[in-house]
C-alpha positions as CSV (number, residue, x, y, z in Angstrom):
1,M,-233.7,-75.0,26.0
2,K,-237.2,-74.8,27.2
3,R,-239.8,-72.5,25.7
4,I,-242.0,-70.2,27.8
5,L,-244.8,-68.3,26.2
6,I,-246.1,-64.7,27.9
7,I,-249.6,-64.0,26.8
8,E,-250.0,-60.4,28.4
9,D,-251.2,-57.1,26.9
10,N,-249.3,-54.9,29.1
11,T,-245.9,-54.0,27.2
12,D,-243.9,-53.3,30.4
13,I,-244.7,-56.4,32.2
14,R,-244.3,-58.4,29.0
15,E,-240.8,-57.1,28.2
16,N,-239.9,-57.4,32.1
17,L,-240.8,-61.0,32.0
18,E,-239.4,-61.9,28.6
19,E,-235.9,-60.3,29.8
20,Y,-236.0,-62.0,33.2
21,L,-236.7,-65.3,31.6
22,M,-234.0,-64.9,29.0
23,L,-231.4,-64.1,31.7
24,C,-232.7,-67.4,33.3
25,H,-231.9,-69.3,29.9
26,F,-235.4,-69.7,28.3
27,E,-236.7,-69.5,25.0
28,V,-239.3,-66.9,25.4
29,I,-242.3,-66.6,23.0
30,I,-244.4,-63.4,23.5
31,A,-248.0,-62.6,22.3
32,Q,-249.9,-59.3,23.2
33,D,-253.1,-61.0,23.2
34,G,-255.0,-64.3,23.8
35,E,-255.6,-64.6,19.9
36,E,-252.0,-64.1,19.2
37,G,-251.3,-66.3,21.9
38,L,-253.4,-69.5,20.5
39,V,-251.4,-69.0,17.1
40,K,-248.0,-68.9,18.8
41,I,-248.9,-72.0,20.8
42,Q,-249.8,-74.0,17.7
43,E,-246.7,-72.7,15.9
44,D,-244.4,-73.4,18.5
45,L,-245.3,-75.7,21.4
46,P,-244.2,-74.3,24.5
47,H,-243.1,-76.0,27.8
48,L,-244.8,-73.5,30.1
49,I,-247.6,-70.6,29.4
50,L,-247.8,-67.7,31.6
51,C,-251.1,-65.8,31.0
52,D,-252.7,-62.7,31.8
53,I,-256.5,-62.9,32.4
54,A,-257.9,-59.4,31.3
55,M,-256.8,-59.1,27.6
56,P,-258.6,-57.5,24.7
57,K,-260.1,-59.9,22.3
58,M,-259.7,-63.2,24.3
59,D,-259.4,-63.3,28.1
60,G,-257.2,-65.7,29.9
61,F,-260.0,-68.0,30.7
62,Q,-261.0,-68.5,26.9
63,V,-257.3,-69.1,26.1
64,L,-256.9,-71.8,28.9
65,Q,-260.3,-73.3,27.9
66,Q,-258.9,-73.8,24.0
67,I,-255.6,-75.0,25.4
68,R,-257.5,-77.8,27.6
69,S,-259.4,-78.8,24.6
70,D,-256.8,-79.4,22.3
71,D,-254.9,-83.1,22.6
72,R,-251.6,-81.2,21.6
73,T,-251.6,-78.6,24.4
74,V,-253.8,-80.3,27.1
75,D,-250.8,-81.0,29.4
76,I,-249.0,-77.8,28.8
77,P,-248.5,-76.1,32.4
78,F,-250.5,-72.9,32.5
79,V,-250.1,-70.1,35.1
80,F,-252.4,-67.1,35.3
81,I,-250.8,-63.8,36.0
82,T,-253.0,-61.0,36.9
83,S,-253.7,-58.1,39.0
84,S,-257.1,-59.5,40.0
85,A,-256.7,-60.8,43.5
86,Q,-260.4,-61.7,43.9
87,K,-260.9,-65.2,45.4
88,K,-263.8,-65.9,42.4
89,D,-261.2,-65.3,39.8
90,M,-258.5,-67.5,41.5
91,E,-261.2,-70.3,41.6
92,K,-262.5,-70.0,38.4
93,G,-259.0,-70.1,36.9
94,M,-258.0,-73.2,38.8
95,S,-261.5,-74.9,37.9
96,V,-260.7,-74.3,34.1
97,G,-257.5,-76.2,34.5
98,A,-254.7,-73.3,35.6
99,N,-251.9,-75.0,37.1
100,A,-251.0,-71.8,39.4
101,Y,-251.9,-68.3,39.9
102,L,-249.7,-65.0,40.4
103,T,-251.3,-62.1,41.6
104,K,-249.3,-58.5,40.2
105,P,-247.5,-57.4,41.3
106,F,-245.3,-60.4,42.3
107,Q,-241.5,-60.7,42.9
108,M,-239.2,-62.5,40.4
109,Q,-238.6,-65.2,43.2
110,E,-242.3,-66.0,43.1
111,L,-242.2,-66.5,39.5
112,T,-239.0,-68.7,39.7
113,N,-240.8,-70.8,42.3
114,V,-243.6,-71.5,40.3
115,I,-241.7,-72.3,37.1
116,N,-239.6,-74.6,39.2
117,Q,-242.8,-76.7,39.9
118,F,-243.5,-77.3,36.2
119,V,-240.2,-76.8,34.3
120,K,-237.3,-79.5,34.8
121,E,-234.6,-77.3,33.8
122,K,-234.7,-75.3,37.1
123,V,-234.5,-71.5,36.8
124,T,-231.1,-70.0,38.1
125,Q,-230.7,-66.3,39.0
C-alpha cells in the first residue's frame, strides 16, 4: 500500500484529505506542521508528500528544501497545497523542487489527477 504524508496545519483540510485518501486505499500519515512533517518523513518514508506552504514553526518551502537536501528523500514527489494563488509563490515552489501545486479550494478530482501523475497505484473513487 502506498503511503501519502499530509503536512497541513488546518485541521478540517487535513482530516478531509486523510479521509479521502484512506477511501482511495492509501496509507495516510499526517503532520500538523513542517517540523512534525520532517520527523514523520524520516520515520516512515512516504511515496508522496502533500504540504501546505503557510504553517507555524516551519513553512512548506523550508520543508521542501530539507527534503531535497537529503539523499533518502530527494526523489519523493512533493505537491504544495495552498490558498496562495500568487504567481510568485507558485514559481518559488517549483524553483525549489516541488512537483506540482494545488490551490485551495481544489476539487478532489484535481487531487486525484495530481496523485496519479506520481504514484503507480492509481487512485480509484
